[in-house]
VEXTOR-117652 format. One record per residue (C-alpha): residue number from 0; residue in one letter; z negated, x negated, y negated. Coordinates in Angstrom, 2 decimals. Each point is the difference from the previous one (the first is absolute). Layout:
residues N
<fiba NUM; a; <Z; X; Y>>
...
end
This chain:
residues 305
<fiba 0; m; <-104.23; -168.57; -155.71>>
<fiba 1; k; <0.68; -3.72; 0.38>>
<fiba 2; d; <3.56; 0.63; 1.27>>
<fiba 3; t; <0.67; 2.35; -2.92>>
<fiba 4; q; <-1.25; -2.57; -2.51>>
<fiba 5; t; <2.07; -2.77; 1.62>>
<fiba 6; k; <3.12; 2.14; -0.15>>
<fiba 7; a; <-0.63; 0.92; -3.66>>
<fiba 8; v; <-0.47; -3.66; -0.96>>
<fiba 9; a; <3.15; -1.02; 1.86>>
<fiba 10; e; <2.04; 2.78; -1.60>>
<fiba 11; s; <-1.24; -0.95; -3.46>>
<fiba 12; r; <0.75; -3.66; 0.61>>
<fiba 13; a; <3.51; 0.72; 1.26>>
<fiba 14; t; <0.75; 2.16; -3.04>>
<fiba 15; k; <-1.33; -2.62; -2.40>>
<fiba 16; l; <1.73; -3.01; 1.49>>
<fiba 17; n; <3.22; 1.48; 1.33>>
<fiba 18; q; <2.87; -1.83; -1.68>>
<fiba 19; i; <2.47; 0.53; 2.84>>
<fiba 20; t; <2.10; 3.16; 0.08>>
<fiba 21; a; <2.54; 1.15; 2.58>>
<fiba 22; c; <3.43; 0.68; -1.47>>
<fiba 23; i; <2.40; 2.29; 1.89>>
<fiba 24; w; <3.69; -0.24; -0.85>>
<fiba 25; f; <1.93; 3.28; -0.14>>
<fiba 26; d; <3.53; 0.90; -0.99>>
<fiba 27; d; <-1.03; 2.78; -2.39>>
<fiba 28; q; <-2.80; 1.81; 1.86>>
<fiba 29; a; <-3.07; -1.77; -1.44>>
<fiba 30; e; <-1.23; 3.05; -1.91>>
<fiba 31; e; <0.67; 2.36; 2.91>>
<fiba 32; a; <-1.71; -2.33; 2.47>>
<fiba 33; a; <-3.06; -0.48; -2.23>>
<fiba 34; k; <-0.41; 3.78; -0.25>>
<fiba 35; f; <0.35; 0.30; 3.78>>
<fiba 36; y; <-2.57; -2.69; 0.79>>
<fiba 37; t; <-2.55; 1.24; -2.54>>
<fiba 38; s; <0.38; 3.52; 1.40>>
<fiba 39; i; <-0.91; -0.96; 3.58>>
<fiba 40; f; <-2.91; -2.38; -0.65>>
<fiba 41; r; <-3.23; 1.57; -1.26>>
<fiba 42; n; <-1.10; -2.71; -2.42>>
<fiba 43; s; <3.17; -0.92; -1.85>>
<fiba 44; n; <1.67; 0.32; -3.37>>
<fiba 45; i; <3.05; -1.05; -2.00>>
<fiba 46; k; <-1.06; -2.42; -2.71>>
<fiba 47; e; <2.99; -1.08; -2.08>>
<fiba 48; t; <3.76; 0.47; -0.18>>
<fiba 49; t; <2.33; -2.41; -1.82>>
<fiba 50; y; <3.66; 0.37; -0.89>>
<fiba 51; y; <3.08; -2.18; -0.27>>
<fiba 52; k; <0.48; -1.27; -3.56>>
<fiba 53; t; <3.39; -1.57; 0.61>>
<fiba 54; e; <2.71; -0.28; 2.61>>
<fiba 55; t; <-0.72; -2.38; 2.88>>
<fiba 56; p; <1.87; -1.21; 3.12>>
<fiba 57; s; <-1.42; 3.04; 1.84>>
<fiba 58; n; <2.24; 2.21; -2.18>>
<fiba 59; k; <-2.80; 2.44; -0.73>>
<fiba 60; p; <0.55; 1.99; -3.20>>
<fiba 61; k; <-2.17; -0.69; -3.00>>
<fiba 62; g; <-2.88; 2.46; -0.11>>
<fiba 63; s; <-0.15; 0.44; 3.78>>
<fiba 64; v; <-3.18; -0.79; 1.95>>
<fiba 65; l; <-0.56; -3.73; 0.57>>
<fiba 66; t; <-3.44; -0.06; 1.65>>
<fiba 67; v; <-2.72; 2.40; 1.05>>
<fiba 68; a; <-3.51; -1.38; 0.52>>
<fiba 69; f; <-2.22; 2.02; 2.31>>
<fiba 70; d; <-3.31; -0.34; 1.80>>
<fiba 71; i; <-0.78; 0.98; 3.59>>
<fiba 72; e; <-3.62; -0.21; 1.12>>
<fiba 73; g; <-0.64; -2.84; -2.46>>
<fiba 74; y; <3.10; -1.97; 1.00>>
<fiba 75; q; <2.52; -0.63; -2.75>>
<fiba 76; f; <3.74; 0.57; 0.51>>
<fiba 77; v; <3.03; -0.27; -2.27>>
<fiba 78; g; <3.24; 1.76; 0.86>>
<fiba 79; l; <3.07; -1.70; -1.50>>
<fiba 80; n; <3.43; 1.59; -0.42>>
<fiba 81; g; <2.18; -3.06; 0.56>>
<fiba 82; g; <3.11; 1.38; 1.70>>
<fiba 83; a; <1.28; 0.13; 3.57>>
<fiba 84; q; <-0.06; -3.77; 0.59>>
<fiba 85; f; <-3.22; -0.16; 2.04>>
<fiba 86; k; <-1.61; 2.29; 2.58>>
<fiba 87; p; <-3.57; -0.29; 1.33>>
<fiba 88; t; <-0.52; -1.37; 3.50>>
<fiba 89; p; <-3.03; 0.26; 2.33>>
<fiba 90; s; <-0.72; -3.70; -0.61>>
<fiba 91; i; <-2.35; 1.26; -2.69>>
<fiba 92; s; <-1.80; 3.24; 0.76>>
<fiba 93; f; <-3.26; 1.63; -1.08>>
<fiba 94; f; <-2.97; 0.78; 2.21>>
<fiba 95; i; <-1.73; 3.32; -0.67>>
<fiba 96; n; <-3.54; -0.29; 1.33>>
<fiba 97; c; <-1.08; 3.51; 0.99>>
<fiba 98; e; <-3.54; 1.11; 0.79>>
<fiba 99; t; <0.82; 2.95; 2.29>>
<fiba 100; e; <2.72; 1.08; 2.43>>
<fiba 101; v; <0.65; 3.00; -2.22>>
<fiba 102; e; <0.79; -2.32; -2.88>>
<fiba 103; v; <2.31; -2.08; 2.21>>
<fiba 104; d; <1.90; 3.13; 1.04>>
<fiba 105; e; <0.21; 1.23; -3.58>>
<fiba 106; m; <1.40; -3.27; -1.37>>
<fiba 107; w; <2.42; -0.35; 2.92>>
<fiba 108; q; <1.38; 3.49; -0.50>>
<fiba 109; k; <0.54; -0.48; -3.73>>
<fiba 110; l; <1.61; -3.44; 0.28>>
<fiba 111; s; <2.18; 1.03; 2.95>>
<fiba 112; e; <1.99; 2.50; -2.08>>
<fiba 113; g; <3.52; -1.44; -0.10>>
<fiba 114; g; <-1.29; -3.31; 1.39>>
<fiba 115; k; <0.40; -2.08; 3.15>>
<fiba 116; v; <-2.59; -0.85; 2.65>>
<fiba 117; l; <-0.41; -3.75; 0.63>>
<fiba 118; m; <-2.95; 0.33; 2.41>>
<fiba 119; p; <-1.02; 3.47; 1.21>>
<fiba 120; l; <-3.34; 1.51; -0.93>>
<fiba 121; d; <-2.12; -0.70; 3.06>>
<fiba 122; k; <-3.02; -1.79; 1.44>>
<fiba 123; y; <0.31; -3.80; 0.17>>
<fiba 124; d; <-2.25; -2.87; 1.07>>
<fiba 125; f; <-0.86; -0.73; -3.62>>
<fiba 126; s; <-0.55; 3.59; -1.18>>
<fiba 127; e; <-0.74; 3.44; 1.40>>
<fiba 128; k; <2.77; 1.36; -2.22>>
<fiba 129; y; <2.76; -1.94; -1.70>>
<fiba 130; g; <3.62; 0.41; -1.01>>
<fiba 131; w; <2.60; -1.86; -2.05>>
<fiba 132; i; <2.34; 2.09; -2.12>>
<fiba 133; e; <2.81; -0.70; -2.45>>
<fiba 134; d; <0.00; 2.72; -2.66>>
<fiba 135; k; <3.02; 1.66; -1.60>>
<fiba 136; y; <0.22; -2.75; -2.62>>
<fiba 137; g; <0.05; -2.77; 2.61>>
<fiba 138; v; <-3.58; -1.15; -0.65>>
<fiba 139; s; <-2.03; -0.71; 3.16>>
<fiba 140; w; <-3.57; 1.16; 0.60>>
<fiba 141; q; <-2.40; -0.81; 2.85>>
<fiba 142; v; <-2.32; 2.97; 0.38>>
<fiba 143; i; <-3.10; -0.97; 1.93>>
<fiba 144; l; <-3.36; 1.42; 0.99>>
<fiba 145; s; <-2.24; -2.83; -1.15>>
<fiba 146; k; <-3.15; -1.12; 1.73>>
<fiba 147; s; <-3.13; 0.63; -2.02>>
<fiba 148; e; <-1.78; -3.20; 1.02>>
<fiba 149; g; <0.58; -3.37; -1.63>>
<fiba 150; d; <0.73; -0.96; -3.59>>
<fiba 151; w; <1.39; 2.63; -2.34>>
<fiba 152; r; <3.73; 0.02; -0.68>>
<fiba 153; p; <1.83; 2.10; -2.63>>
<fiba 154; k; <2.04; 3.09; 0.80>>
<fiba 155; i; <3.38; -1.63; -0.74>>
<fiba 156; i; <0.84; -3.53; 1.16>>
<fiba 157; p; <3.46; -1.62; -0.25>>
<fiba 158; s; <1.04; -1.65; 3.26>>
<fiba 159; l; <2.38; -2.93; 0.56>>
<fiba 160; l; <1.96; -0.24; 3.26>>
<fiba 161; f; <1.49; -3.40; 0.83>>
<fiba 162; t; <3.11; 0.49; 2.14>>
<fiba 163; g; <2.76; -2.10; 1.55>>
<fiba 164; e; <-0.25; -3.68; -0.85>>
<fiba 165; k; <-3.05; 0.76; -2.15>>
<fiba 166; s; <-1.97; 1.45; 2.90>>
<fiba 167; g; <-2.98; -2.27; 0.52>>
<fiba 168; k; <-0.43; -0.81; -3.69>>
<fiba 169; t; <-2.77; 2.51; -0.77>>
<fiba 170; k; <-2.79; -2.60; 0.07>>
<fiba 171; e; <2.03; -2.42; -2.11>>
<fiba 172; a; <0.76; 2.73; -2.53>>
<fiba 173; i; <-3.63; 1.08; -0.30>>
<fiba 174; d; <-1.12; -3.61; -0.48>>
<fiba 175; f; <2.65; -0.41; -2.69>>
<fiba 176; y; <-0.76; 3.18; -1.96>>
<fiba 177; t; <-3.76; -0.55; 0.08>>
<fiba 178; s; <0.57; -3.50; -1.37>>
<fiba 179; v; <2.15; 1.28; -2.89>>
<fiba 180; f; <-2.33; 2.74; -1.24>>
<fiba 181; d; <-3.46; -0.98; -1.23>>
<fiba 182; d; <-1.79; 3.18; 1.05>>
<fiba 183; a; <1.06; 0.09; 3.64>>
<fiba 184; k; <-1.48; 0.07; 3.46>>
<fiba 185; e; <1.04; 0.48; 3.61>>
<fiba 186; g; <-1.22; 2.99; 1.98>>
<fiba 187; m; <0.57; 0.98; 3.63>>
<fiba 188; a; <2.46; -1.76; 2.31>>
<fiba 189; f; <1.06; 0.98; 3.51>>
<fiba 190; p; <2.50; -2.05; 2.02>>
<fiba 191; y; <2.33; 1.47; 2.59>>
<fiba 192; e; <-1.58; -0.25; 3.43>>
<fiba 193; e; <3.26; -0.39; 1.93>>
<fiba 194; p; <0.77; -3.65; 0.89>>
<fiba 195; e; <3.63; 0.39; -1.07>>
<fiba 196; h; <-1.15; 0.84; -3.54>>
<fiba 197; k; <-2.42; -2.90; -0.30>>
<fiba 198; g; <-0.44; -1.12; -3.61>>
<fiba 199; k; <1.02; 3.37; -1.44>>
<fiba 200; t; <-2.28; 2.41; -1.84>>
<fiba 201; a; <-0.29; 3.61; 1.12>>
<fiba 202; f; <-1.90; 0.96; -3.16>>
<fiba 203; a; <-1.78; -1.71; -2.87>>
<fiba 204; d; <-1.07; 0.91; -3.48>>
<fiba 205; f; <-0.84; -1.87; -3.18>>
<fiba 206; m; <-0.94; 0.69; -3.60>>
<fiba 207; l; <1.72; -1.16; -3.18>>
<fiba 208; e; <-1.47; 0.85; -3.40>>
<fiba 209; g; <-2.07; 2.86; 1.40>>
<fiba 210; q; <2.93; 1.49; 1.93>>
<fiba 211; w; <0.09; 0.02; 3.80>>
<fiba 212; f; <3.22; -0.81; 1.87>>
<fiba 213; a; <0.76; 0.20; 3.72>>
<fiba 214; a; <2.42; -2.26; 1.86>>
<fiba 215; m; <1.36; -0.31; 3.52>>
<fiba 216; d; <2.66; -1.72; 2.06>>
<fiba 217; s; <2.68; 1.94; 1.83>>
<fiba 218; p; <-0.58; -0.79; 3.69>>
<fiba 219; e; <3.65; 0.31; 0.98>>
<fiba 220; d; <3.33; -0.84; -1.59>>
<fiba 221; v; <0.91; 3.67; -0.19>>
<fiba 222; h; <-0.22; 0.74; -3.71>>
<fiba 223; d; <3.20; -0.30; -2.01>>
<fiba 224; f; <-1.72; 0.28; -3.40>>
<fiba 225; d; <-1.67; -2.46; -2.34>>
<fiba 226; f; <-1.70; -0.19; -3.39>>
<fiba 227; n; <2.15; 0.86; -3.02>>
<fiba 228; e; <-0.27; 0.89; -3.67>>
<fiba 229; a; <-0.48; 3.72; 0.66>>
<fiba 230; l; <-3.72; -0.60; 0.46>>
<fiba 231; s; <-1.51; -2.64; -2.23>>
<fiba 232; f; <-3.36; -0.78; -1.55>>
<fiba 233; y; <-0.73; -0.17; -3.73>>
<fiba 234; v; <-2.42; -2.73; -1.02>>
<fiba 235; s; <-1.34; 0.92; -3.44>>
<fiba 236; c; <-0.77; -3.16; -1.98>>
<fiba 237; k; <-2.22; -0.31; -3.06>>
<fiba 238; d; <2.03; -2.76; -1.67>>
<fiba 239; q; <2.92; -2.43; 0.34>>
<fiba 240; e; <-2.16; -2.54; 1.79>>
<fiba 241; e; <-0.63; 2.47; 2.82>>
<fiba 242; i; <3.70; 0.91; 0.17>>
<fiba 243; d; <0.91; -3.69; 0.26>>
<fiba 244; y; <-2.63; -0.57; 2.70>>
<fiba 245; f; <1.07; 2.84; 2.31>>
<fiba 246; w; <3.68; -0.74; -0.56>>
<fiba 247; e; <-0.44; -3.62; 1.03>>
<fiba 248; k; <-2.13; 0.88; 3.03>>
<fiba 249; l; <2.03; 2.93; 1.36>>
<fiba 250; s; <3.68; -0.49; -0.85>>
<fiba 251; a; <1.97; -1.56; 2.88>>
<fiba 252; v; <3.48; 1.55; -0.33>>
<fiba 253; p; <1.58; -1.03; -3.36>>
<fiba 254; e; <2.94; 2.39; 0.34>>
<fiba 255; s; <-2.42; 2.95; 0.17>>
<fiba 256; e; <-1.63; -0.82; -3.33>>
<fiba 257; v; <0.86; 2.70; -2.53>>
<fiba 258; c; <-1.87; 2.06; -2.61>>
<fiba 259; g; <-3.40; -1.17; 1.25>>
<fiba 260; w; <0.90; 0.54; 3.67>>
<fiba 261; l; <-0.26; -2.71; 2.65>>
<fiba 262; k; <-0.09; -0.44; 3.75>>
<fiba 263; d; <-2.60; -2.09; 1.78>>
<fiba 264; k; <0.62; -2.21; 3.03>>
<fiba 265; f; <-0.52; 2.95; 2.36>>
<fiba 266; g; <2.58; 2.16; -1.79>>
<fiba 267; i; <-2.49; 2.33; -1.68>>
<fiba 268; s; <0.87; 1.01; -3.56>>
<fiba 269; w; <-2.46; -0.26; -2.88>>
<fiba 270; q; <0.26; 0.97; -3.65>>
<fiba 271; i; <-1.98; -2.37; -2.21>>
<fiba 272; v; <-0.50; 1.93; -3.23>>
<fiba 273; p; <-2.28; 0.15; -3.05>>
<fiba 274; e; <-2.68; 2.68; 0.34>>
<fiba 275; n; <1.54; 1.79; -3.03>>
<fiba 276; i; <3.59; -0.30; 1.23>>
<fiba 277; m; <0.92; 3.61; -0.81>>
<fiba 278; e; <-1.18; -0.46; -3.57>>
<fiba 279; l; <1.91; -3.27; -0.33>>
<fiba 280; i; <3.34; 1.48; 1.12>>
<fiba 281; d; <-0.37; 3.26; -1.91>>
<fiba 282; s; <3.12; -0.67; -2.07>>
<fiba 283; k; <3.70; -0.46; 0.63>>
<fiba 284; e; <-0.12; -3.60; -1.24>>
<fiba 285; a; <-2.98; -1.00; 2.14>>
<fiba 286; m; <1.47; 1.54; 3.15>>
<fiba 287; e; <3.29; -1.79; -0.62>>
<fiba 288; a; <-1.89; -3.26; -0.47>>
<fiba 289; m; <-1.84; 0.55; 3.28>>
<fiba 290; m; <3.30; 0.54; 1.81>>
<fiba 291; q; <1.00; -3.57; -0.93>>
<fiba 292; m; <-3.18; -1.56; 1.39>>
<fiba 293; k; <-1.05; -1.23; 3.41>>
<fiba 294; k; <-3.68; -0.76; -0.54>>
<fiba 295; l; <-1.28; 2.26; -2.79>>
<fiba 296; d; <-0.86; -1.64; -3.32>>
<fiba 297; i; <-2.59; 2.03; -1.92>>
<fiba 298; k; <0.71; -1.69; -3.33>>
<fiba 299; r; <3.75; 0.66; 0.23>>
<fiba 300; l; <-0.63; 3.64; 0.96>>
<fiba 301; q; <-2.33; 0.41; -2.98>>
<fiba 302; q; <2.60; -1.51; -2.32>>
<fiba 303; a; <2.76; 2.25; 1.34>>
<fiba 304; r; <-2.21; 3.05; -0.31>>
end
């Protein structure tokens, strides 16, 4: 009973405080992908669809789907039709914490359709059953049979993989993010045991605004991928003061600043937006005004609207 109550409290807290949303960049498959994902996860639904009000650099026709917001097991996603410029990489993937081997097999089979295996479904030192798969849309999932003991973790957890020159920066990144967000804490942390990987993190997790994240260092210089704009994180802000705060703290690549998007010093993309962003840009004039901005200005968007 105690475990059930703890889980219920944690789920409620995460839902209440969650102001961070994963955004997946598609060419024009956002609606199709949202329907696919919500069909294979039991507790999921499509929440809201928005449409282009004007022409943009992505050359999407007016009236076509801009974004699709959907929920999977309490985790919030937004699919964005932005064009063919960016493709997801395994640098950001999503853990699926499964309670039974049957569930692991079921999720693996569904996500494997048209996908690519990154690590085969098998028994590993860290799990009795685990596999890493890239689905048909290029999004990566780590399907794992989770241990029942220890603190509760949600079903879906985004995971950051630090590769190449960034390998070894997991601890630094966690310290940084937990200093930026007020409601934040560190969780588990396991270093690599091999002497040649000293100082690198095999796995760690941390919480920001009620949302758990995982992070790890690549042990070898074998991965030819890195973070990019295809997977970013929305930070929903209540007012301009919050937008200004997160922009100042996170933005580290001036040339990547556009339409509320930025890159931090680790190369991870964030979208710093008002919590009612879709309402604010629900007109041709407001969307055109947003296209001229780097950091979003709520007052200017209201005036344009």
